[in-house]
C-alpha positions in Angstrom: -6.4 17.0 72.0 -6.9 13.7 70.2 -8.3 13.0 66.8 -10.6 15.8 65.7 -14.2 14.6 65.3 -15.4 14.4 61.7 -11.8 14.7 60.3 -10.4 11.8 58.3 -6.9 10.4 58.8 -5.9 11.9 55.4 -7.2 15.3 56.5 -5.3 15.1 59.8 -2.1 14.2 57.9 -2.5 17.2 55.6 -3.2 19.4 58.6 0.0 18.2 60.2 2.1 18.8 57.0 0.8 22.4 56.7 1.4 23.0 60.4 5.0 21.6 60.1 5.8 23.8 57.2 4.7 26.9 59.1 6.4 26.0 62.4 9.7 24.9 60.8 9.8 28.2 58.8 9.2 30.2 62.0 11.4 28.4 64.4 13.8 26.4 62.4 14.3 22.6 62.7 16.3 22.7 65.9 14.0 25.2 67.5 10.9 23.2 66.8 9.4 20.5 69.1 7.0 17.9 68.0 4.6 19.3 70.5 4.7 22.7 68.7 3.6 21.1 65.5 0.9 19.1 67.1 -0.4 22.2 68.9 -0.4 24.2 65.6 -2.3 21.4 63.9 -4.8 21.2 66.8 -4.0 17.5 67.5 -2.3 15.6 70.3 1.3 14.3 70.2 -0.1 10.8 70.0 -2.1 11.7 66.9 1.0 13.1 65.3 3.0 10.0 66.0 0.3 7.9 64.5 1.2 9.5 61.1 4.9 10.3 61.5 7.6 8.5 63.4 9.8 11.5 64.1 10.3 15.2 63.6 12.8 14.4 60.9 10.3 12.2 59.0 7.7 15.0 59.3 10.2 17.6 57.9 11.0 15.5 54.8 7.3 14.5 54.3 6.4 18.2 54.3 9.0 18.9 51.6 7.7 16.0 49.5 4.1 17.2 49.8 5.0 20.7 48.5 7.2 19.4 45.7 4.6 16.9 44.5 1.8 19.4 44.5 3.7 21.8 42.2 4.8 19.1 39.8 1.3 17.5 39.7 -0.3 20.9 38.9 2.2 21.5 36.1 1.8 18.0 34.5 -2.0 18.1 34.9 -2.2 21.4 33.1 -0.5 20.0 29.9 0.4 16.3 30.1 1.6 16.3 26.5 4.0 19.2 26.9 7.4 18.6 25.2 10.1 17.6 27.7 12.3 20.6 26.7 9.4 23.0 27.5 8.8 21.3 30.8 12.4 21.7 31.9 12.4 25.4 31.0 9.1 25.9 32.8 10.3 24.3 36.0 13.6 26.2 35.8 11.8 29.5 35.5 10.3 29.0 38.9 13.7 28.8 40.6 14.7 32.4 41.0 11.2 33.4 42.2 11.0 30.8 44.9 9.8 32.0 48.3 7.2 29.4 49.2 7.1 27.1 52.2 9.1 24.4 50.4 12.0 26.8 50.1 12.2 27.3 53.8 11.8 23.6 54.5 14.6 22.6 52.1 17.0 25.1 53.8 16.1 23.7 57.2 16.5 20.2 56.0 19.9 20.8 54.3 21.3 22.5 57.4 20.0 19.8 59.7 21.2 17.0 57.5 24.8 18.1 57.9 24.8 17.2 61.5 21.8 14.9 62.1 21.8 11.5 60.5 18.1 11.2 61.4 17.5 14.0 58.9 20.2 13.0 56.4 18.8 9.5 55.8 15.3 10.6 54.6 16.8 13.6 52.7 19.1 11.2 50.8 16.0 9.2 49.9 14.0 12.3 48.9 16.8 13.7 46.7 17.3 10.2 45.2 13.6 10.2 44.3 13.8 13.6 42.7 16.9 12.7 40.8 15.2 9.5 39.5 12.2 11.5 38.4 14.3 14.0 36.4 16.4 11.2 34.9 13.3 9.3 33.9 12.0 12.5 32.3 15.3 12.9 30.3 15.0 9.2 29.2 11.5 9.9 28.0 12.7 12.8 26.0 15.5 10.7 24.5 13.2 7.8 23.7 10.8 10.3 22.0 13.6 11.8 19.9 13.6 15.2 21.7 16.8 14.9 23.7 20.3 13.7 22.6 20.7 10.1 23.6 24.4 10.7 24.2 23.6 12.9 27.3 23.7 11.2 30.7 20.3 11.3 32.4 22.0 11.0 35.8 24.3 14.0 35.1 21.3 16.1 34.0 19.4 15.1 37.1 22.4 16.1 39.3 22.7 19.4 37.6 19.0 20.1 38.1 19.2 19.2 41.8 22.1 21.6 42.2 20.0 24.4 40.7 17.0 23.5 42.7 18.8 23.3 46.1 20.8 26.4 45.3 17.6 28.3 44.6 16.3 27.5 48.1 19.3 29.4 49.5 19.6 32.3 47.0 16.1 33.7 47.4 14.7 36.8 45.6 15.3 38.8 48.7 19.0 38.2 48.4 19.5 38.4 44.6 17.2 38.9 41.7 17.6 38.1 38.0 15.7 39.4 35.0 13.1 36.8 34.0 13.6 37.2 30.3 17.4 36.8 30.6 17.0 33.8 32.9 14.5 32.2 30.5 16.8 32.8 27.6 19.7 31.1 29.4 17.6 28.1 30.3 16.4 27.8 26.7 20.0 27.8 25.4 21.0 25.1 28.0 18.0 22.9 27.1 18.7 23.4 23.4 22.2 21.9 24.0 20.5 18.8 25.3 18.4 18.5 22.2 19.1 16.0 19.4 21.7 17.6 17.1 20.4 18.7 13.7 21.4 16.9 10.6 23.4 20.0 9.5 25.3 20.0 12.8 26.0 16.3 12.6 27.4 16.8 9.0 29.7 19.6 10.2 31.0 17.4 13.0 32.1 14.7 10.5 
């Protein structure tokens, strides 16, 4: 199996990412061979290596692809949504996660503990996610929505802890009432908001 006739390089890459998500979920990172992913995608090993340098690189690329898709869809639906609403909306997904990205993140976190080839790209990936969240917080601060005294880096780290934890605590293991979870998130995000004038006067 080589390159599939009539299929572009971008389509082949997307096919490999989908196959990787499925195979890693079924067999785990350690139990998956590059040949397994290539076969599931219907391409040769050489075609896979033309797009990805290693199994670890493919794992993290698959995580990136799923994460970007979800965020892109959310932002495209309402690009002018207030930052506070965006944080609550993203947070509401977490207890209901059961998609391919959830399985991929669990595999990557476990593999990264003992395999530096996975740990390095995972650090880069988590760094990118943290930077994205921190930039979002700064945008909210610049726009007067969020308290400028709050550390964007600390908020980003808190959000990463929630996100990674949600990949481990799936709905099959523990459920939470959606209304109660949303109410909690709303209260947390409200704490990040710019203090009202009345609250500022009381603090003086």
